[in-house]
Z-matrix of the N, CA and C atoms (Angstrom, degrees):
N
C 1 1.452
C 2 1.556 1 108.42
N 3 1.269 2 117.31 1 137.49
C 4 1.472 3 122.23 2 -176.21
C 5 1.530 4 108.53 3 -74.29
N 6 1.325 5 113.85 4 160.60
C 7 1.444 6 121.64 5 176.50
C 8 1.524 7 111.44 6 -61.21
N 9 1.336 8 114.87 7 -41.64
C 10 1.495 9 118.16 8 -177.64
C 11 1.551 10 108.44 9 -65.02
N 12 1.333 11 121.07 10 -38.57
C 13 1.425 12 122.98 11 -178.93
C 14 1.540 13 108.46 12 -66.16
N 15 1.323 14 120.47 13 -40.60
C 16 1.439 15 121.30 14 171.82
C 17 1.501 16 113.26 15 -59.39
N 18 1.342 17 118.47 16 -38.41
C 19 1.421 18 122.65 17 -179.91
C 20 1.567 19 108.62 18 -68.40
N 21 1.315 20 116.47 19 -38.12
C 22 1.482 21 119.17 20 177.45
C 23 1.549 22 111.19 21 -61.89
N 24 1.352 23 115.62 22 -42.96
C 25 1.507 24 119.90 23 179.77
C 26 1.495 25 108.23 24 -66.31
N 27 1.365 26 118.40 25 -48.54
C 28 1.447 27 118.69 26 177.90
C 29 1.537 28 113.61 27 -61.60
N 30 1.377 29 118.66 28 -37.71
C 31 1.417 30 120.94 29 175.26
C 32 1.486 31 111.41 30 -61.23
N 33 1.329 32 116.26 31 -38.98
C 34 1.505 33 119.42 32 176.41
C 35 1.532 34 110.99 33 -63.61
N 36 1.251 35 117.90 34 -42.41
C 37 1.526 36 121.35 35 179.70
C 38 1.537 37 109.59 36 -63.22
N 39 1.354 38 114.77 37 -43.81
C 40 1.487 39 118.55 38 179.83
C 41 1.523 40 108.25 39 -66.05
N 42 1.324 41 115.84 40 -37.37
C 43 1.484 42 117.79 41 177.26
C 44 1.513 43 112.93 42 -61.26
N 45 1.353 44 117.72 43 -39.07
C 46 1.443 45 121.98 44 178.90
C 47 1.576 46 109.60 45 -62.49
N 48 1.328 47 113.54 46 -50.86
C 49 1.443 48 119.24 47 179.01
C 50 1.515 49 110.38 48 -62.28
N 51 1.319 50 119.23 49 -42.50
C 52 1.456 51 123.41 50 -179.54
C 53 1.449 52 111.83 51 -65.88
N 54 1.388 53 118.27 52 -39.94
C 55 1.461 54 121.05 53 179.44
C 56 1.503 55 109.46 54 -67.05
N 57 1.293 56 118.45 55 -40.52
C 58 1.430 57 121.78 56 178.15
C 59 1.544 58 113.97 57 -63.41
N 60 1.330 59 114.52 58 -38.13
C 61 1.468 60 119.75 59 175.35
C 62 1.499 61 110.65 60 -69.81
N 63 1.344 62 118.44 61 -42.61
C 64 1.422 63 121.78 62 178.43
C 65 1.524 64 110.06 63 -60.54
N 66 1.310 65 115.33 64 -49.19
C 67 1.484 66 120.62 65 -174.59
C 68 1.551 67 110.12 66 -65.01
N 69 1.286 68 115.84 67 -39.17
C 70 1.492 69 121.26 68 179.73
C 71 1.526 70 108.74 69 -65.18
N 72 1.336 71 115.41 70 -45.02
C 73 1.481 72 117.49 71 177.81
C 74 1.544 73 110.80 72 -64.56
N 75 1.359 74 116.55 73 -42.38
C 76 1.422 75 119.75 74 179.50
C 77 1.497 76 111.79 75 -59.35
N 78 1.325 77 119.08 76 -48.18
C 79 1.435 78 121.57 77 179.60
C 80 1.553 79 112.14 78 -60.72
N 81 1.311 80 114.12 79 -43.31
C 82 1.453 81 118.56 80 179.61
C 83 1.565 82 112.15 81 -62.09
N 84 1.326 83 114.79 82 -47.11
C 85 1.502 84 121.12 83 179.85
C 86 1.546 85 111.06 84 -69.44
N 87 1.301 86 116.99 85 -33.42
C 88 1.479 87 119.70 86 -179.30
C 89 1.504 88 112.75 87 -63.28
N 90 1.309 89 116.25 88 -22.77
C 91 1.459 90 120.86 89 175.70
C 92 1.523 91 110.65 90 -70.13
N 93 1.300 92 117.76 91 -20.32
C 94 1.514 93 119.75 92 -177.21
C 95 1.512 94 112.74 93 -114.78
N 96 1.303 95 118.14 94 -10.63
C 97 1.469 96 118.58 95 -177.02
C 98 1.550 97 110.21 96 -149.90
N 99 1.345 98 117.59 97 162.25
C 100 1.445 99 118.76 98 177.32
C 101 1.489 100 114.95 99 -55.38
N 102 1.309 101 118.61 100 161.94
C 103 1.496 102 121.09 101 -172.73
C 104 1.482 103 114.68 102 -59.21
N 105 1.377 104 117.47 103 -41.50
C 106 1.486 105 117.60 104 -173.21
C 107 1.605 106 112.53 105 -72.28
N 108 1.277 107 117.60 106 -45.56
C 109 1.499 108 115.57 107 172.38
C 110 1.559 109 113.96 108 -59.63
N 111 1.227 110 115.95 109 -35.11
C 112 1.475 111 121.35 110 176.70
C 113 1.549 112 110.81 111 -66.55
N 114 1.254 113 113.67 112 -39.95
C 115 1.493 114 119.11 113 175.95
C 116 1.516 115 112.52 114 -64.05
N 117 1.358 116 117.98 115 -44.71
C 118 1.490 117 122.68 116 -179.54
C 119 1.558 118 109.88 117 -62.36
N 120 1.322 119 117.96 118 -50.94
C 121 1.432 120 121.76 119 -179.97
C 122 1.533 121 113.48 120 -59.12
N 123 1.272 122 113.73 121 -48.19
C 124 1.519 123 120.74 122 177.67
C 125 1.555 124 108.58 123 -61.22
N 126 1.295 125 119.42 124 -36.75
C 127 1.442 126 120.28 125 -179.91
C 128 1.525 127 112.27 126 -68.57
N 129 1.290 128 115.43 127 -41.49
C 130 1.489 129 118.27 128 176.58
C 131 1.491 130 113.49 129 -68.52
N 132 1.264 131 118.25 130 -39.93
C 133 1.521 132 120.67 131 175.20
C 134 1.521 133 111.09 132 -61.15
N 135 1.310 134 116.94 133 -45.32
C 136 1.436 135 119.68 134 -179.51
C 137 1.505 136 114.41 135 -70.53
N 138 1.323 137 117.29 136 -27.16
C 139 1.418 138 122.91 137 174.97
C 140 1.515 139 112.59 138 -64.92
N 141 1.295 140 117.37 139 -39.55
C 142 1.459 141 121.70 140 176.86
C 143 1.505 142 108.75 141 -65.69
N 144 1.320 143 118.94 142 -44.96
C 145 1.487 144 121.45 143 175.51
C 146 1.527 145 109.87 144 -61.28
N 147 1.280 146 117.54 145 -42.48
C 148 1.483 147 120.43 146 -178.59
C 149 1.515 148 112.04 147 -60.27
N 150 1.363 149 116.12 148 -39.42
C 151 1.439 150 121.36 149 178.55
C 152 1.500 151 111.09 150 -55.91
N 153 1.341 152 117.39 151 -50.31
C 154 1.474 153 121.42 152 -174.41
C 155 1.578 154 108.74 153 -74.61
N 156 1.301 155 122.02 154 -37.02
C 157 1.439 156 121.71 155 176.38
C 158 1.533 157 111.39 156 -65.42
N 159 1.314 158 116.95 157 -38.84
C 160 1.494 159 120.12 158 -177.73
C 161 1.528 160 110.21 159 -73.35
N 162 1.315 161 116.49 160 -38.65
C 163 1.469 162 117.46 161 -177.83
C 164 1.518 163 107.78 162 -69.49
N 165 1.311 164 121.00 163 -47.16
C 166 1.465 165 121.91 164 -175.69
C 167 1.538 166 114.93 165 -78.95
N 168 1.323 167 114.40 166 -41.49
C 169 1.487 168 118.67 167 -172.70
C 170 1.520 169 114.05 168 -97.65
N 171 1.332 170 116.65 169 -49.39
C 172 1.470 171 117.99 170 -173.90
C 173 1.495 172 111.55 171 -74.28
N 174 1.307 173 117.63 172 -53.36
C 175 1.472 174 121.07 173 -176.45
C 176 1.519 175 116.59 174 -99.75
N 177 1.319 176 114.30 175 -7.61
C 178 1.509 177 121.80 176 179.65
C 179 1.493 178 112.07 177 46.94
N 180 1.294 179 115.11 178 57.72
C 181 1.432 180 126.53 179 175.90
C 182 1.517 181 107.53 180 -128.70
N 183 1.281 182 112.35 181 164.86
C 184 1.545 183 115.07 182 -179.71
C 185 1.501 184 107.89 183 -92.63
N 186 1.323 185 115.72 184 144.33
C 187 1.440 186 120.96 185 177.44
C 188 1.502 187 110.68 186 -74.03
N 189 1.297 188 118.57 187 140.91
C 190 1.487 189 121.17 188 173.38
C 191 1.524 190 104.98 189 -132.72
N 192 1.378 191 113.85 190 163.86
C 193 1.399 192 119.19 191 178.67
C 194 1.490 193 112.61 192 -61.23
N 195 1.353 194 116.17 193 -35.56
C 196 1.465 195 119.05 194 177.95
C 197 1.537 196 111.06 195 -61.24
N 198 1.338 197 114.27 196 -48.52
C 199 1.466 198 117.91 197 178.32
C 200 1.503 199 112.80 198 -59.94
N 201 1.388 200 115.62 199 -42.94
C 202 1.445 201 122.14 200 -176.75
C 203 1.558 202 108.96 201 -62.11
N 204 1.407 203 115.74 202 -38.72
C 205 1.418 204 119.23 203 -177.56
C 206 1.505 205 113.12 204 -75.82
N 207 1.375 206 118.60 205 -26.36
C 208 1.457 207 123.08 206 177.09
C 209 1.521 208 111.51 207 -88.96
N 210 1.302 209 118.26 208 -22.86
C 211 1.456 210 120.25 209 -178.09
C 212 1.508 211 116.48 210 -53.85
N 213 1.358 212 118.35 211 -40.89
C 214 1.492 213 117.54 212 176.31
C 215 1.541 214 112.15 213 -58.09
N 216 1.284 215 118.40 214 -26.23
C 217 1.469 216 119.82 215 175.87
C 218 1.474 217 112.86 216 -60.91
N 219 1.358 218 114.16 217 -31.93
C 220 1.498 219 117.69 218 179.41
C 221 1.562 220 110.38 219 -71.02
N 222 1.295 221 115.21 220 -24.97
C 223 1.466 222 119.64 221 -178.40
C 224 1.531 223 111.39 222 -98.67
N 225 1.325 224 118.10 223 -1.37
C 226 1.479 225 118.83 224 178.73
C 227 1.529 226 109.66 225 -61.44
N 228 1.347 227 115.62 226 -48.65
C 229 1.450 228 119.03 227 -179.71
C 230 1.536 229 108.40 228 -63.62
N 231 1.364 230 117.90 229 -44.29
C 232 1.475 231 123.06 230 176.69
C 233 1.550 232 108.57 231 -52.21
N 234 1.330 233 113.08 232 -52.49
C 235 1.524 234 118.93 233 -177.16
C 236 1.495 235 110.58 234 -58.49
N 237 1.345 236 118.42 235 -45.01
C 238 1.448 237 123.26 236 -176.69
C 239 1.531 238 110.49 237 -64.81
N 240 1.343 239 116.04 238 -48.22
C 241 1.436 240 120.45 239 -179.11
C 242 1.540 241 110.96 240 -63.37
N 243 1.362 242 116.65 241 -46.07
C 244 1.454 243 118.21 242 -178.21
C 245 1.498 244 112.44 243 -73.01
N 246 1.354 245 117.61 244 -33.40
C 247 1.497 246 119.72 245 179.52
C 248 1.533 247 109.96 246 -63.71
N 249 1.406 248 115.80 247 -50.16
C 250 1.397 249 119.36 248 -178.95
C 251 1.540 250 110.17 249 -64.93
N 252 1.351 251 113.89 250 -41.29
C 253 1.473 252 117.04 251 179.62
C 254 1.520 253 112.86 252 -62.69
N 255 1.344 254 115.20 253 -40.61
C 256 1.466 255 119.90 254 177.54
C 257 1.551 256 109.48 255 -60.08
N 258 1.278 257 116.81 256 -50.52
C 259 1.477 258 121.50 257 -179.24
C 260 1.546 259 112.04 258 -56.32
N 261 1.343 260 111.18 259 -48.98
C 262 1.477 261 116.65 260 -178.02
C 263 1.485 262 109.71 261 -64.44
N 264 1.326 263 118.60 262 -45.33
C 265 1.477 264 119.29 263 178.52
C 266 1.479 265 114.27 264 -58.30
N 267 1.366 266 114.59 265 -46.48
C 268 1.515 267 116.35 266 -179.28
C 269 1.479 268 114.74 267 -75.38
N 270 1.320 269 117.43 268 -47.63
C 271 1.448 270 119.23 269 -172.35
C 272 1.523 271 115.62 270 -81.32
N 273 1.355 272 115.36 271 -35.83
C 274 1.442 273 119.97 272 -174.84
C 275 1.500 274 115.16 273 -101.65
N 276 1.355 275 116.17 274 -33.02
C 277 1.472 276 122.22 275 -177.00
C 278 1.501 277 114.45 276 -99.02
N 279 1.308 278 115.14 277 -8.91
C 280 1.502 279 119.09 278 -179.80
C 281 1.532 280 115.32 279 70.32
N 282 1.355 281 117.47 280 19.52
C 283 1.450 282 121.23 281 173.92
C 284 1.508 283 110.90 282 -68.70
N 285 1.280 284 120.51 283 141.66
C 286 1.444 285 123.72 284 178.75
C 287 1.508 286 112.71 285 -59.36
N 288 1.351 287 116.79 286 151.78
C 289 1.429 288 121.63 287 -179.81
C 290 1.511 289 114.99 288 -67.90
N 291 1.300 290 115.02 289 -21.18
C 292 1.518 291 117.13 290 -179.87
C 293 1.529 292 113.77 291 -82.74
N 294 1.299 293 118.69 292 -43.16
C 295 1.498 294 117.26 293 178.84
C 296 1.495 295 113.92 294 -83.18
N 297 1.338 296 118.08 295 -16.83
C 298 1.491 297 119.74 296 -173.86
C 299 1.541 298 113.89 297 -57.98
N 300 1.369 299 119.16 298 -41.94
C 301 1.499 300 115.07 299 -179.42
C 302 1.499 301 115.17 300 -64.75
N 303 1.336 302 116.64 301 -30.57
C 304 1.442 303 120.12 302 177.53
C 305 1.501 304 113.34 303 -68.51
N 306 1.352 305 115.20 304 -40.52
C 307 1.464 306 119.12 305 177.78
C 308 1.524 307 111.34 306 -68.66
N 309 1.314 308 116.67 307 -43.52
C 310 1.489 309 119.44 308 -179.57
C 311 1.472 310 114.16 309 -64.14
N 312 1.353 311 117.30 310 -33.52
C 313 1.477 312 122.76 311 -178.52
C 314 1.506 313 113.01 312 -65.94
N 315 1.328 314 119.92 313 -29.73
C 316 1.436 315 121.00 314 -176.62
C 317 1.460 316 116.70 315 -60.22
N 318 1.367 317 119.94 316 -33.86
C 319 1.452 318 121.53 317 -179.77
C 320 1.486 319 115.37 318 -69.69
N 321 1.338 320 118.77 319 -21.73
C 322 1.423 321 121.21 320 -173.79
C 323 1.548 322 115.52 321 -97.67
N 324 1.279 323 116.36 322 -2.07
C 325 1.462 324 121.40 323 -178.20
C 326 1.542 325 115.27 324 -59.22
N 327 1.302 326 121.13 325 -49.94
C 328 1.460 327 118.86 326 -178.86
C 329 1.526 328 114.25 327 -64.26
N 330 1.283 329 117.51 328 -35.68
C 331 1.457 330 121.72 329 179.36
C 332 1.577 331 108.81 330 -69.20
N 333 1.272 332 116.63 331 -37.66
C 334 1.506 333 118.71 332 -177.70
C 335 1.532 334 105.89 333 -68.72
N 336 1.322 335 122.95 334 -38.73
C 337 1.463 336 123.30 335 -178.92
C 338 1.541 337 108.99 336 -59.80
N 339 1.320 338 113.35 337 -51.94
C 340 1.534 339 119.09 338 -176.62
C 341 1.506 340 110.07 339 -57.55
N 342 1.299 341 118.00 340 -47.79
C 343 1.460 342 123.35 341 -175.01
C 344 1.508 343 110.57 342 -70.57
N 345 1.326 344 120.98 343 -43.16
C 346 1.452 345 123.54 344 -179.87
C 347 1.491 346 108.71 345 -65.18
N 348 1.315 347 120.64 346 -41.63
C 349 1.437 348 122.41 347 178.80
C 350 1.539 349 111.30 348 -60.53
N 351 1.290 350 113.69 349 -42.56
C 352 1.490 351 118.92 350 179.80
C 353 1.524 352 111.07 351 -64.56
N 354 1.330 353 120.61 352 -38.97
C 355 1.427 354 121.25 353 -177.44
C 356 1.543 355 112.42 354 -81.58
N 357 1.380 356 116.19 355 -38.06
C 358 1.456 357 115.78 356 -172.82
C 359 1.491 358 114.01 357 -85.66
N 360 1.335 359 119.39 358 -15.89
C 361 1.447 360 120.23 359 174.91
C 362 1.521 361 107.75 360 -101.12
N 363 1.347 362 114.82 361 125.48
C 364 1.461 363 119.55 362 179.04
C 365 1.510 364 108.22 363 -72.33
N 366 1.276 365 116.14 364 152.39
C 367 1.454 366 121.53 365 174.65
C 368 1.531 367 112.07 366 -56.32
N 369 1.327 368 116.11 367 -33.40
C 370 1.463 369 119.72 368 -176.43
C 371 1.575 370 110.32 369 -69.10
N 372 1.328 371 119.20 370 -15.50
C 373 1.462 372 122.85 371 178.83
C 374 1.498 373 110.86 372 -92.04
N 375 1.313 374 117.62 373 -3.69
C 376 1.480 375 121.49 374 -176.75
C 377 1.544 376 113.85 375 -101.32
N 378 1.260 377 118.25 376 148.97
C 379 1.402 378 122.22 377 175.70
C 380 1.524 379 108.54 378 -83.49
N 381 1.309 380 118.16 379 169.76
C 382 1.491 381 120.58 380 177.55
C 383 1.540 382 112.39 381 -57.37
N 384 1.321 383 117.41 382 -27.59
C 385 1.490 384 118.87 383 -179.08
C 386 1.555 385 111.96 384 -83.65
N 387 1.360 386 115.03 385 -1.39
C 388 1.466 387 118.35 386 178.79
C 389 1.487 388 113.63 387 91.56
N 390 1.318 389 119.20 388 0.60
C 391 1.435 390 121.64 389 178.45
C 392 1.514 391 109.63 390 -83.10
N 393 1.321 392 117.69 391 149.13
C 394 1.462 393 120.38 392 179.87
C 395 1.516 394 105.41 393 -72.16
N 396 1.350 395 116.40 394 156.30
C 397 1.426 396 123.47 395 -179.23
C 398 1.546 397 107.66 396 -56.33
N 399 1.296 398 119.02 397 150.48
C 400 1.451 399 124.41 398 -179.00
C 401 1.525 400 110.85 399 -63.24
N 402 1.302 401 118.97 400 -36.63
C 403 1.468 402 124.17 401 -178.64
C 404 1.513 403 107.92 402 -100.63
N 405 1.325 404 121.64 403 106.34
C 406 1.461 405 121.22 404 179.87
C 407 1.538 406 112.64 405 -66.85
N 408 1.319 407 116.03 406 156.25
C 409 1.416 408 122.76 407 179.95
C 410 1.562 409 107.73 408 -62.10
N 411 1.365 410 116.46 409 151.23
C 412 1.482 411 117.44 410 -177.27
C 413 1.527 412 107.47 411 -69.71
N 414 1.350 413 112.37 412 159.55
C 415 1.419 414 119.77 413 -179.55
C 416 1.557 415 109.45 414 -76.80
N 417 1.301 416 120.19 415 -25.58
C 418 1.462 417 122.41 416 179.68
C 419 1.522 418 109.96 417 -73.18
N 420 1.343 419 120.59 418 145.23
C 421 1.442 420 123.12 419 179.22
C 422 1.497 421 110.86 420 -60.34
N 423 1.299 422 115.64 421 144.41
C 424 1.444 423 119.75 422 179.35
C 425 1.515 424 109.88 423 -73.80
N 426 1.386 425 117.71 424 149.62
C 427 1.457 426 120.21 425 179.42
C 428 1.515 427 106.89 426 -114.02
N 429 1.302 428 114.51 427 153.81
C 430 1.481 429 119.78 428 177.96
C 431 1.514 430 108.37 429 -95.27
N 432 1.351 431 115.65 430 146.73
C 433 1.427 432 121.41 431 172.06
C 434 1.507 433 109.44 432 -72.90
N 435 1.379 434 117.12 433 143.33
C 436 1.444 435 119.53 434 179.13
C 437 1.505 436 113.38 435 -72.54
N 438 1.339 437 117.65 436 -23.58
C 439 1.501 438 119.38 437 -176.72
C 440 1.385 439 112.40 438 -86.12
């Protein structure tokens, strides 16, 4: 099985955990605020969790501030697609406020994988063909030499 296929499987597992986290936060927050602000806050919280799960588990690379700061760009398309989708589903199609975020999120999954892989994997870890190195980076944080 190729490294990329393993990454797709791990990305899917992270997606399931992240979706559950997002949806749980959304439902909890929706009890205290309107659906759209609850959606935005839950989305941001789950994006932070997604960053760490994807760096350590999916791509087996270490998180850096640079990656953390660029990671939201990977979710910008996801956020746009799901936000518009959520609004359209609730306001125009009459879909309930509770299932709408799950339905809207499905369309953005492939784009999020491609963009997150591009940001979280450094070019130095890729082969000339664009495949990730056969041996993934360790899960433990890298240490610097004192010399």
